[in-house]
ROGUGU-391146 format. One line per 2 residues: their letters; for each residue x, z negated, y of C-alpha. Coordinates in steps of 0.2 Angstrom, whole numbers, m for minus. Example, Ala and Ser with C-alpha at 12.3 -4.5 7.8 and 13.67 -1.06 7.14 Angstrom:
BEGIN
as	62:m39:m22  68:m36:m5
This chain:
BEGIN
ms	297:318:184  290:331:172
dk	293:337:154  310:341:160
sv	308:323:156  293:311:157
ng	296:294:165  289:278:171
cn	293:260:177  285:245:184
sg	277:246:201  286:240:217
qs	304:241:210  320:239:220
ys	336:248:217  355:244:212
qc	368:257:213  374:264:195
ng	386:278:194  382:284:211
ta	363:284:208  349:272:213
ta	341:264:197  325:255:197
tt	328:237:192  316:224:198
qq	298:222:204  300:213:221
qe	307:227:232  296:233:247
ke	294:252:250  310:259:259
tp	306:266:276  320:276:283
tk	312:278:300  299:265:307
gk	282:272:307  287:287:297
dv	279:290:280  292:289:265
rv	290:306:256  295:306:238
wc	300:322:229  296:325:210
dg	299:341:201  298:349:185
cy	288:361:173  273:349:170
dm	268:359:155  254:351:145
vh	252:337:157  249:320:149
fg	249:301:153  268:301:153
ha	269:313:167  255:304:177
ns	264:288:174  280:295:182
lr	270:300:197  262:283:198
qa	279:275:199  285:288:212
ka	270:284:223  275:265:222
lg	292:270:229  285:278:245
dk	269:284:254  267:302:249
vi	272:311:233  276:329:234
vg	277:338:217  287:354:215
ih	283:365:200  294:378:192
td	287:396:190  283:403:173
de	299:414:175  310:400:179
it	304:389:164  306:404:152
kh	324:407:159  330:389:156
kg	319:382:141  307:395:134
pp	290:400:138  278:387:145
vf	261:383:136  251:384:152
te	252:396:166  259:391:183
ee	241:392:190  235:380:177
rv	250:368:179  247:367:198
km	229:363:195  233:349:183
vr	245:341:194  234:342:209
gi	221:333:199  232:318:196
kw	227:303:208  244:299:214
vd	249:316:220  247:321:238
ev	255:338:239  260:352:227
vl	273:365:229  274:380:217
ga	291:388:215  303:373:215
py	320:378:210  326:372:193
vt	341:364:201  335:352:214
tl	343:355:231  345:346:247
ev	337:361:255  321:359:246
ld	320:340:250  323:345:269
qn	311:359:268  297:347:262
nc	303:333:273  306:322:258
df	317:307:259  323:307:241
cv	320:313:224  314:303:209
hg	317:306:191  319:298:174
dd	335:290:166  337:305:154
it	348:320:157  340:337:161
mt	350:353:161  349:371:165
ae	352:385:152  370:384:157
gv	371:365:153  372:360:172
dt	363:343:177  348:349:187
yh	350:334:199  368:334:202
lv	366:340:220  354:326:225
ks	364:313:215  380:317:225
an	371:315:241  363:298:236
ry	346:305:238  341:302:220
ke	332:287:212  330:284:194
vr	317:276:183  315:273:165
rt	305:286:154  288:282:147
ag	291:279:128  280:286:115
vs	274:302:122  283:319:125
tt	277:337:126  288:341:111
dl	279:327:101  261:334:106
vg	266:351:101  272:345:84
rm	256:336:81  247:353:83
ll	259:363:73  261:350:58
lt	243:345:59  249:327:58
rn	236:313:58  248:297:60
hf	243:297:79  226:290:75
rq	230:278:60  218:263:59
gs	220:245:55  237:238:49
ae	244:255:48  240:260:65
yd	258:259:72  267:263:55
ie	273:281:58  290:282:51
ke	286:283:33  274:298:35
ak	286:307:47  300:306:34
ml	288:312:20  282:326:31
kl	301:331:35  304:332:16
lq	289:342:12  293:354:27
ik	311:357:21  305:362:4
sh	291:374:10  299:380:26
pg	318:378:25  326:376:43
ss	309:373:51  308:359:64
nm	299:343:64  295:345:83
gq	298:328:88  290:319:74
ds	305:310:66  313:299:79
aa	329:296:69  334:314:69
ks	329:319:87  335:318:104
pw	334:300:111  323:307:125
tg	310:318:116  310:310:98
cs	294:302:93  292:283:96
qf	274:277:94  266:273:111
lp	261:255:111  246:252:123
tt	245:236:134  232:229:145
qk	245:230:160  247:249:158
ii	228:251:159  227:240:174
qf	241:250:182  231:267:179
sd	214:260:184  209:259:203
gk	200:243:199  185:247:210
sp	167:243:206  153:254:212
na	145:249:229  127:244:230
gd	117:260:231  130:271:223
ki	123:285:212  132:282:195
vy	136:298:184  141:296:166
va	149:309:154  156:306:137
ga	167:315:124  184:316:116
fd	194:323:132  208:327:120
lf	224:335:127  217:333:144
hv	217:350:152  210:361:166
gh	193:363:158  191:344:158
ld	197:343:175  185:356:182
fl	170:348:172  174:331:179
ek	176:338:197  158:345:196
as	151:329:187  159:318:202
kl	149:329:214  133:324:207
gd	135:306:213  146:293:220
yl	154:285:205  160:293:189
iv	161:284:172  169:293:157
gl	165:287:140  178:290:127
ht	173:291:109  184:282:96
dp	196:293:85  185:292:69
vv	170:298:79  180:312:86
ns	187:317:69  169:316:62
yk	163:330:74  179:340:76
gs	187:338:59  205:343:55
ny	218:332:63  208:330:79
pi	209:321:90  227:326:94
mn	230:311:105  223:294:100
lh	211:284:110  224:274:119
er	233:290:125  217:298:130
vl	211:283:140  226:284:151
sv	225:303:153  207:302:159
la	211:287:170  224:297:179
ck	211:310:185  207:308:203
fv	189:311:200  186:297:188
ne	182:279:193  180:270:176
vv	182:273:157  172:266:143
ig	184:263:129  176:267:112
ap	159:273:120  145:275:107
yc	142:293:102  123:291:106
vt	119:287:124  107:272:122
ee	95:263:133  107:248:133
ll	121:258:139  111:266:153
eh	105:249:159  122:240:157
fk	131:253:169  116:256:180
id	118:275:176  108:287:186
vv	114:304:179  121:309:162
ch	130:325:161  137:336:147
gr	146:353:147  142:369:140
tp	151:365:123  140:363:108
ia	132:345:106  135:339:88
me	120:329:81  124:312:75
dg	121:311:56  116:330:57
ki	99:326:65  100:314:80
dp	102:321:97  115:309:106
ya	107:313:122  89:310:117
vp	87:295:128  93:302:145
kt	83:318:141  67:308:139
ka	71:299:156  74:316:164
if	92:311:170  101:323:159
el	110:338:166  121:352:159
id	136:357:169  145:373:168
sg	163:370:173  166:389:175
ne	182:386:165  184:393:146
mt	198:382:142  196:370:127
te	207:359:116  205:372:102
ri	211:386:113  227:376:118
ve	230:373:99  227:392:96
ri	241:396:110  253:384:102
is	250:390:84  251:409:89
hr	268:406:97  274:394:84
le	292:401:82  295:403:100
ye	291:385:103  301:379:88
rr	316:388:95  313:381:112
nq	312:363:107  327:365:95
ak	338:371:109  331:358:121
ek	335:344:108  352:351:104
ke	357:351:123  350:333:125
ie	359:326:110  375:333:116
af	373:326:133  368:309:127
ea	383:308:115  394:313:130
lq	386:300:140  389:287:127
rq	407:292:125  409:290:144
kq	402:272:144  413:267:130
tq	429:274:139  423:265:155
ka	420:249:145  437:250:136
g	446:253:153
């Protein structure tokens, strides 16, 4: 799965045949093994542009259906041809997918239409994708070949996140994704108000996935609802071993990107067990301003947990690294990147305690990517991305309506 669609299901699912495709239905089925002693190799493909926890969740589910997950990634040219320019380069997209803990191999140059040849070339038993429809620029189902050959398995998409929605948050500078208290999950009223204001100021402009009532059923915005089960599924559940050197880093880790990935890889090499502290949304907003963070705390937790270099996440970590925090987690090294460190209340160094203990280290990730640079990319290409998403949603709505008509016809017959 990918941002051709973003999908997920409960682990260990079995299958029933539905319109010639295998659909995930229960949680009791063991992994299918076509040949005794042979690894079951699962193929997933897509754009994987602006990789987020929805992509990671789909790959987690794919891993539960086999032994190895092989991810095919489309080139920049292929994506541009079928849906418009990607936000990230193919090199960046490959690096991000390789950093997801459930991925075993990455193949660049996957065809937009998944073929039996590509499955065979990569020794894959079947392809896994979501229950939405993805199409080429000509309107062809990108999975029709593997579906016909019965080498396709289908799972439900992860609700509450899409690349379209994230792009919309950046372009519209919305803040509803980190509401607090009783209004935390109440987004529809603000979405509709935004739409009215935008129509008045920019007639014909898109809401970019922010209004679920007006959008494709697959990329429209529906608020992500966090659960303890989802966090458990993403966590490896392993505690540090006796004698392990424990490394701690903290920050926003908003729109988890290649800069974060390179930083965490270097931090992980300083010890045996890496803990990431994630600041709350109000704290992040206090030092970054505007509508940051783009992703709320619940979303950022899953994005960071999906990284293969991360062992544990502290949800709502204190901005200042305190003596109590160091003692509680038995931390040996505290790291920070080369980005500026904002003082708490304008005067307190949040890393004063680890600096005093001589356990603080600055890390140069060697990567210039920041969340702000991503936002700059989106805004500088605003019209291109709006046209891209409008065209994508138009095709998806047409396909969804056709599917509904087909189901009604079958029901009536």
